[in-house]
N, CA, C and O atoms as CSV, one atom per row, in Angstrom:
chain,resi,resn,atom,element,x,y,z
A,1,MET,N,N,0.892,-0.770,0.326
A,1,MET,CA,C,-0.322,0.018,-0.301
A,1,MET,C,C,1.025,1.181,-0.123
A,1,MET,O,O,1.905,1.070,0.731
A,2,ALA,N,N,0.909,2.550,-1.379
A,2,ALA,CA,C,1.697,3.400,-1.198
A,2,ALA,C,C,1.153,4.374,-0.534
A,2,ALA,O,O,0.072,4.808,-0.931
A,3,ILE,N,N,1.848,4.996,0.750
A,3,ILE,CA,C,1.436,6.139,1.577
A,3,ILE,C,C,2.573,7.351,0.716
A,3,ILE,O,O,3.780,7.153,0.584
A,4,LYS,N,N,1.672,8.850,0.103
A,4,LYS,CA,C,3.111,9.614,0.533
A,4,LYS,C,C,2.750,10.699,1.319
A,4,LYS,O,O,1.708,11.282,1.618
A,5,VAL,N,N,3.955,10.788,1.564
A,5,VAL,CA,C,4.090,11.413,3.266
A,5,VAL,C,C,5.237,13.215,2.967
A,5,VAL,O,O,6.461,13.296,2.872
A,6,GLN,N,N,4.241,14.302,2.905
A,6,GLN,CA,C,4.620,15.316,2.586
A,6,GLN,C,C,5.259,16.066,3.279
A,6,GLN,O,O,4.723,16.568,4.267
A,7,ILE,N,N,6.416,16.310,2.991
A,7,ILE,CA,C,8.238,16.646,4.355
A,7,ILE,C,C,7.716,18.014,3.924
A,7,ILE,O,O,7.292,18.118,2.773
A,8,PRO,N,N,7.700,19.496,5.057
A,8,PRO,CA,C,7.853,20.706,5.341
A,8,PRO,C,C,9.311,20.932,4.908
A,8,PRO,O,O,10.389,20.338,4.928
A,9,THR,N,N,8.722,22.236,4.459
A,9,THR,CA,C,10.996,23.064,3.961
A,9,THR,C,C,11.873,22.875,5.222
A,9,THR,O,O,13.034,22.549,4.972
A,10,PRO,N,N,11.554,23.014,6.506
A,10,PRO,CA,C,12.590,22.782,7.508
A,10,PRO,C,C,13.007,21.281,7.631
A,10,PRO,O,O,13.852,20.988,8.476
A,11,MET,N,N,12.430,20.257,6.789
A,11,MET,CA,C,13.137,18.891,7.600
A,11,MET,C,C,13.492,17.881,6.138
A,11,MET,O,O,13.740,16.684,5.994
A,12,ARG,N,N,13.347,19.265,5.015
A,12,ARG,CA,C,14.212,17.986,4.150
A,12,ARG,C,C,15.103,18.298,3.947
A,12,ARG,O,O,15.161,18.832,2.839
A,13,ASP,N,N,16.150,18.265,4.559
A,13,ASP,CA,C,17.557,17.740,4.658
A,13,ASP,C,C,17.605,17.148,4.720
A,13,ASP,O,O,18.462,16.592,4.033
A,14,GLN,N,N,16.507,16.076,5.924
A,14,GLN,CA,C,17.056,15.007,6.034
A,14,GLN,C,C,16.369,15.054,5.540
A,14,GLN,O,O,15.851,16.064,6.016
A,15,SER,N,N,15.453,14.608,4.437
A,15,SER,CA,C,14.938,13.895,3.225
A,15,SER,C,C,15.803,14.100,1.591
A,15,SER,O,O,15.243,14.344,0.522
A,16,GLU,N,N,17.328,13.910,1.823
A,16,GLU,CA,C,17.170,14.563,0.960
A,16,GLU,C,C,16.581,15.445,-0.793
A,16,GLU,O,O,16.364,15.385,-2.003
A,17,GLY,N,N,16.623,16.317,0.707
A,17,GLY,CA,C,15.402,17.350,-0.264
A,17,GLY,C,C,14.230,17.577,-0.711
A,17,GLY,O,O,13.674,18.670,-0.821
A,18,GLN,N,N,13.698,16.179,-1.069
A,18,GLN,CA,C,12.166,15.652,-0.984
A,18,GLN,C,C,11.335,16.108,-0.011
A,18,GLN,O,O,11.400,16.115,1.218
A,19,ALA,N,N,10.469,16.521,-0.881
A,19,ALA,CA,C,9.498,16.876,-0.211
A,19,ALA,C,C,7.882,16.687,-0.145
A,19,ALA,O,O,7.010,17.343,0.426
A,20,GLU,N,N,7.827,15.250,-1.153
A,20,GLU,CA,C,7.724,14.241,-0.956
A,20,GLU,C,C,7.413,13.309,-0.726
A,20,GLU,O,O,6.216,13.502,-0.939
A,21,VAL,N,N,7.490,11.895,-0.305
A,21,VAL,CA,C,7.946,10.022,0.014
A,21,VAL,C,C,7.916,9.938,0.291
A,21,VAL,O,O,8.013,10.348,1.447
A,22,THR,N,N,7.472,8.342,-0.791
A,22,THR,CA,C,5.976,7.938,-0.842
A,22,THR,C,C,6.929,6.502,0.393
A,22,THR,O,O,8.107,6.149,0.437
A,23,VAL,N,N,5.895,6.131,1.064
A,23,VAL,CA,C,6.410,4.857,2.034
A,23,VAL,C,C,5.062,4.285,2.160
A,23,VAL,O,O,4.059,4.435,1.460
A,24,VAL,N,N,5.364,3.328,3.630
A,24,VAL,CA,C,4.118,1.544,2.874
A,24,VAL,C,C,4.112,1.925,4.306
A,24,VAL,O,O,5.012,2.414,4.989
A,25,GLY,N,N,2.284,1.426,4.764
A,25,GLY,CA,C,1.921,1.407,5.846
A,25,GLY,C,C,0.719,1.728,5.811
A,25,GLY,O,O,0.197,2.553,5.061
A,26,ASP,N,N,0.275,1.149,6.548
A,26,ASP,CA,C,-1.454,0.901,6.973
A,26,ASP,C,C,-1.531,1.055,8.641
A,26,ASP,O,O,-2.154,0.249,9.332
A,27,THR,N,N,-0.738,2.315,9.242
A,27,THR,CA,C,-0.473,3.648,9.840
A,27,THR,C,C,-0.688,4.144,9.724
A,27,THR,O,O,-0.885,4.416,8.539
A,28,VAL,N,N,-1.108,5.381,11.054
A,28,VAL,CA,C,0.834,6.280,10.564
A,28,VAL,C,C,1.499,6.062,11.269
A,28,VAL,O,O,2.321,6.967,11.129
A,29,GLN,N,N,2.045,5.073,12.541
A,29,GLN,CA,C,2.744,4.816,13.087
A,29,GLN,C,C,3.330,4.189,11.968
A,29,GLN,O,O,4.312,4.846,11.623
A,30,ALA,N,N,3.138,3.124,11.194
A,30,ALA,CA,C,4.018,2.098,10.593
A,30,ALA,C,C,5.016,3.345,9.421
A,30,ALA,O,O,6.123,3.390,8.886
A,31,ALA,N,N,3.909,4.097,9.500
A,31,ALA,CA,C,4.149,4.624,7.774
A,31,ALA,C,C,4.975,6.134,8.612
A,31,ALA,O,O,5.394,7.075,7.938
A,32,LEU,N,N,5.014,6.118,9.207
A,32,LEU,CA,C,6.191,6.932,9.640
A,32,LEU,C,C,7.545,6.362,9.925
A,32,LEU,O,O,8.666,6.790,9.648
A,33,ASP,N,N,7.085,5.106,10.657
A,33,ASP,CA,C,8.288,4.059,10.992
A,33,ASP,C,C,8.913,4.144,9.951
A,33,ASP,O,O,10.092,4.458,10.118
A,34,ASP,N,N,8.459,3.922,8.475
A,34,ASP,CA,C,8.883,2.956,7.110
A,34,ASP,C,C,9.838,3.832,6.378
A,34,ASP,O,O,10.833,3.543,5.714
A,35,LEU,N,N,9.025,5.523,6.803
A,35,LEU,CA,C,10.140,6.920,6.857
A,35,LEU,C,C,10.735,7.123,7.482
A,35,LEU,O,O,11.711,7.294,6.751
A,36,VAL,N,N,11.224,7.369,8.842
A,36,VAL,CA,C,12.555,7.216,9.100
A,36,VAL,C,C,13.517,6.075,9.213
A,36,VAL,O,O,14.649,6.156,9.691
A,37,ARG,N,N,12.902,4.918,8.685
A,37,ARG,CA,C,13.743,3.642,8.120
A,37,ARG,C,C,14.468,4.053,6.864
A,37,ARG,O,O,15.661,3.751,6.848
A,38,GLN,N,N,13.705,5.057,5.173
A,38,GLN,CA,C,14.510,5.313,4.674
A,38,GLN,C,C,14.981,5.929,4.590
A,38,GLN,O,O,15.555,6.072,3.510
A,39,HIS,N,N,15.233,7.120,5.932
A,39,HIS,CA,C,15.772,8.628,6.086
A,39,HIS,C,C,15.298,8.409,7.720
A,39,HIS,O,O,14.313,8.389,8.458
A,40,PRO,N,N,16.583,8.281,7.697
A,40,PRO,CA,C,16.855,8.328,9.814
A,40,PRO,C,C,16.877,9.664,9.960
A,40,PRO,O,O,16.164,10.298,10.737
A,41,GLY,N,N,17.483,9.993,9.407
A,41,GLY,CA,C,17.503,11.215,10.108
A,41,GLY,C,C,16.508,12.129,10.737
A,41,GLY,O,O,16.687,12.871,11.703
A,42,LEU,N,N,15.513,11.967,10.084
A,42,LEU,CA,C,14.163,12.396,10.485
A,42,LEU,C,C,13.974,11.499,11.889
A,42,LEU,O,O,12.959,12.075,12.281
A,43,GLY,N,N,14.161,10.793,12.613
A,43,GLY,CA,C,13.441,10.085,13.847
A,43,GLY,C,C,13.488,11.391,14.895
A,43,GLY,O,O,12.485,11.666,15.553
A,44,THR,N,N,14.619,12.114,14.999
A,44,THR,CA,C,14.723,12.706,15.903
A,44,THR,C,C,14.783,14.309,15.866
A,44,THR,O,O,15.148,15.163,16.674
A,45,LYS,N,N,14.024,14.344,13.977
A,45,LYS,CA,C,12.985,15.845,13.802
A,45,LYS,C,C,11.687,15.145,14.485
A,45,LYS,O,O,10.708,15.529,13.844
A,46,LEU,N,N,11.499,14.731,14.979
A,46,LEU,CA,C,9.577,14.184,13.838
A,46,LEU,C,C,10.143,13.621,15.864
A,46,LEU,O,O,10.420,14.585,16.578
A,47,PHE,N,N,10.249,12.171,16.550
A,47,PHE,CA,C,10.031,11.913,17.578
A,47,PHE,C,C,10.607,12.109,18.695
A,47,PHE,O,O,11.832,12.049,18.585
A,48,ASP,N,N,10.059,12.424,20.236
A,48,ASP,CA,C,10.772,11.794,20.985
A,48,ASP,C,C,10.505,10.822,22.131
A,48,ASP,O,O,9.574,10.845,22.937
A,49,LYS,N,N,11.828,9.701,22.004
A,49,LYS,CA,C,11.007,9.469,23.281
A,49,LYS,C,C,10.218,8.415,23.039
A,49,LYS,O,O,9.814,7.772,24.008
A,50,GLY,N,N,9.712,7.893,21.250
A,50,GLY,CA,C,8.755,7.276,21.181
A,50,GLY,C,C,7.849,8.131,20.800
A,50,GLY,O,O,7.144,7.438,20.066
A,51,LYS,N,N,7.299,9.413,20.813
A,51,LYS,CA,C,6.333,10.008,20.682
A,51,LYS,C,C,6.182,11.591,19.608
A,51,LYS,O,O,6.342,12.713,20.090
A,52,ILE,N,N,6.024,11.469,18.902
A,52,ILE,CA,C,5.985,12.218,18.242
A,52,ILE,C,C,5.524,13.880,19.349
A,52,ILE,O,O,4.846,14.199,20.325
A,53,ARG,N,N,6.724,14.651,18.033
A,53,ARG,CA,C,6.665,15.985,18.700
A,53,ARG,C,C,6.207,16.538,18.673
A,53,ARG,O,O,5.958,16.964,17.545
A,54,PRO,N,N,5.460,17.286,19.992
A,54,PRO,CA,C,4.396,18.069,20.494
A,54,PRO,C,C,4.372,19.565,19.163
A,54,PRO,O,O,3.290,20.075,18.870
A,55,PHE,N,N,5.287,19.911,18.718
A,55,PHE,CA,C,5.456,20.346,17.661
A,55,PHE,C,C,5.051,20.457,15.973
A,55,PHE,O,O,5.111,21.364,15.143
A,56,VAL,N,N,4.538,18.790,15.947
A,56,VAL,CA,C,5.342,18.564,15.424
A,56,VAL,C,C,3.284,17.688,14.392
A,56,VAL,O,O,2.671,16.622,14.331
A,57,ASN,N,N,3.171,19.093,13.888
A,57,ASN,CA,C,1.009,18.045,13.807
A,57,ASN,C,C,1.096,17.157,12.205
A,57,ASN,O,O,1.483,17.406,11.063
A,58,VAL,N,N,0.711,16.438,12.669
A,58,VAL,CA,C,0.478,15.408,11.724
A,58,VAL,C,C,-1.443,15.171,10.751
A,58,VAL,O,O,-2.609,14.989,11.104
A,59,PHE,N,N,-0.841,15.298,9.740
A,59,PHE,CA,C,-2.474,15.346,9.691
A,59,PHE,C,C,-2.521,14.027,8.357
A,59,PHE,O,O,-1.362,13.654,8.170
A,60,VAL,N,N,-3.445,13.326,7.501
A,60,VAL,CA,C,-3.605,13.079,6.551
A,60,VAL,C,C,-4.728,12.894,6.198
A,60,VAL,O,O,-5.594,12.425,6.937
A,61,GLY,N,N,-4.929,13.277,4.852
A,61,GLY,CA,C,-5.512,14.196,4.233
A,61,GLY,C,C,-5.764,16.039,5.001
A,61,GLY,O,O,-5.091,17.008,5.354
A,62,GLU,N,N,-7.143,15.604,4.909
A,62,GLU,CA,C,-7.180,17.690,5.454
A,62,GLU,C,C,-7.359,16.842,7.185
A,62,GLU,O,O,-7.248,17.723,8.038
A,63,GLU,N,N,-7.538,15.772,7.683
A,63,GLU,CA,C,-7.721,15.532,9.091
A,63,GLU,C,C,-6.506,15.059,10.572
A,63,GLU,O,O,-5.812,14.056,10.741
A,64,ASP,N,N,-6.685,16.184,11.331
A,64,ASP,CA,C,-5.153,16.373,12.252
A,64,ASP,C,C,-5.563,14.822,12.855
A,64,ASP,O,O,-6.661,14.452,13.269
A,65,ILE,N,N,-4.411,14.126,12.765
A,65,ILE,CA,C,-4.785,12.500,13.897
A,65,ILE,C,C,-4.923,12.676,15.027
A,65,ILE,O,O,-4.892,11.717,15.798
A,66,ARG,N,N,-5.127,14.028,15.498
A,66,ARG,CA,C,-5.255,13.788,17.590
A,66,ARG,C,C,-7.057,14.015,17.748
A,66,ARG,O,O,-7.656,13.675,18.768
A,67,TYR,N,N,-7.779,14.678,16.479
A,67,TYR,CA,C,-9.204,14.069,16.396
A,67,TYR,C,C,-9.221,12.795,15.223
A,67,TYR,O,O,-10.290,12.745,14.614
A,68,LEU,N,N,-8.552,12.117,14.956
A,68,LEU,CA,C,-8.955,10.648,14.665
A,68,LEU,C,C,-7.998,9.613,15.924
A,68,LEU,O,O,-8.501,9.701,17.044
A,69,ASP,N,N,-7.071,8.936,15.869
A,69,ASP,CA,C,-6.996,7.314,15.919
A,69,ASP,C,C,-5.908,7.809,16.608
A,69,ASP,O,O,-5.486,7.050,17.481
A,70,GLU,N,N,-5.062,9.350,16.408
A,70,GLU,CA,C,-4.150,9.591,16.567
A,70,GLU,C,C,-2.284,8.600,15.706
A,70,GLU,O,O,-2.088,8.391,14.509
A,71,MET,N,N,-1.626,8.356,16.518
A,71,MET,CA,C,-0.502,7.296,15.512
A,71,MET,C,C,-1.479,5.788,14.998
A,71,MET,O,O,-1.379,5.298,13.873
A,72,ASP,N,N,-2.260,5.322,15.939
A,72,ASP,CA,C,-3.184,4.512,15.306
A,72,ASP,C,C,-4.284,4.774,14.041
A,72,ASP,O,O,-5.094,3.914,13.696
A,73,THR,N,N,-4.186,5.948,13.488
A,73,THR,CA,C,-5.229,6.641,12.665
A,73,THR,C,C,-4.874,5.629,11.618
A,73,THR,O,O,-3.673,5.391,11.486
A,74,LYS,N,N,-5.903,4.869,10.699
A,74,LYS,CA,C,-5.355,3.698,9.348
A,74,LYS,C,C,-5.662,4.280,8.307
A,74,LYS,O,O,-6.690,4.958,8.279
A,75,LEU,N,N,-4.519,4.107,6.755
A,75,LEU,CA,C,-4.104,3.944,6.110
A,75,LEU,C,C,-4.541,3.512,4.613
A,75,LEU,O,O,-4.642,2.331,4.278
A,76,THR,N,N,-4.757,4.476,3.854
A,76,THR,CA,C,-5.528,3.399,3.031
A,76,THR,C,C,-5.232,3.751,1.771
A,76,THR,O,O,-5.570,4.884,1.429
A,77,ASP,N,N,-4.570,2.917,0.831
A,77,ASP,CA,C,-4.124,3.185,-0.315
A,77,ASP,C,C,-3.858,4.046,-1.221
A,77,ASP,O,O,-4.728,3.833,-2.065
A,78,GLY,N,N,-2.627,5.647,-1.926
A,78,GLY,CA,C,-2.810,6.595,-1.256
A,78,GLY,C,C,-3.178,7.740,-0.803
A,78,GLY,O,O,-3.483,8.857,-1.222
A,79,ALA,N,N,-3.045,7.044,0.378
A,79,ALA,CA,C,-3.150,8.290,1.479
A,79,ALA,C,C,-2.496,9.700,1.112
A,79,ALA,O,O,-1.587,9.584,0.289
A,80,VAL,N,N,-2.731,10.902,1.502
A,80,VAL,CA,C,-1.542,11.382,2.155
A,80,VAL,C,C,-1.629,12.142,2.973
A,80,VAL,O,O,-2.459,13.051,3.003
A,81,VAL,N,N,-0.428,11.814,4.139
A,81,VAL,CA,C,0.329,12.229,5.714
A,81,VAL,C,C,1.268,13.420,5.051
A,81,VAL,O,O,2.158,13.341,4.205
A,82,ALA,N,N,0.685,14.639,5.817
A,82,ALA,CA,C,1.356,16.006,5.650
A,82,ALA,C,C,1.819,16.244,6.890
A,82,ALA,O,O,0.960,16.074,7.755
A,83,LEU,N,N,3.308,16.712,7.436
A,83,LEU,CA,C,3.785,17.303,8.204
A,83,LEU,C,C,3.968,18.008,8.558
A,83,LEU,O,O,5.118,18.331,8.261
A,84,ILE,N,N,3.199,19.130,9.573
A,84,ILE,CA,C,2.953,20.318,9.328
A,84,ILE,C,C,4.164,20.986,11.061
A,84,ILE,O,O,4.057,20.907,12.284
A,85,PRO,N,N,4.670,21.283,10.561
A,85,PRO,CA,C,5.801,22.113,12.013
A,85,PRO,C,C,4.824,23.446,12.042
A,85,PRO,O,O,4.674,24.310,11.179
A,86,ALA,N,N,4.047,23.266,13.699
A,86,ALA,CA,C,3.699,24.702,14.600
A,86,ALA,C,C,4.579,25.621,14.128
A,86,ALA,O,O,5.515,25.428,13.352
A,87,VAL,N,N,4.119,26.940,14.794
A,87,VAL,CA,C,4.766,27.975,13.612
A,87,VAL,C,C,3.920,28.622,14.897
A,87,VAL,O,O,2.713,28.639,15.139
A,88,ALA,N,N,5.330,29.262,15.775
A,88,ALA,CA,C,4.962,30.189,17.060
A,88,ALA,C,C,5.472,32.074,16.422
A,88,ALA,O,O,5.944,32.450,15.349
A,89,GLY,N,N,5.135,32.729,17.511
A,89,GLY,CA,C,6.122,33.602,16.911
A,89,GLY,C,C,5.361,35.042,17.465
A,89,GLY,O,O,4.801,34.848,18.545
A,90,GLY,N,N,5.244,36.261,17.015
A,90,GLY,CA,C,4.290,37.439,16.813
A,90,GLY,C,C,5.060,38.354,16.072
A,90,GLY,O,O,4.578,39.435,15.734
């Protein structure tokens, strides 16, 4: 099952400049595990002690996984997972 993960600009140095990476997985957790397997440098950008970092928002399509089943959110073939870094400032 092919899933596309959209990589934000600040993390692309860890994905060889790719804006989108094709991964496999039937849940968000499995897809992100495959992403980190392919691009190990993303691991520390995305996870802290096995949990997604609080400043990284994860969307499946237009839905924030916090309002779905979080990392256990099911994915279907062709799903798009977007990694969106939180923006702060004033």
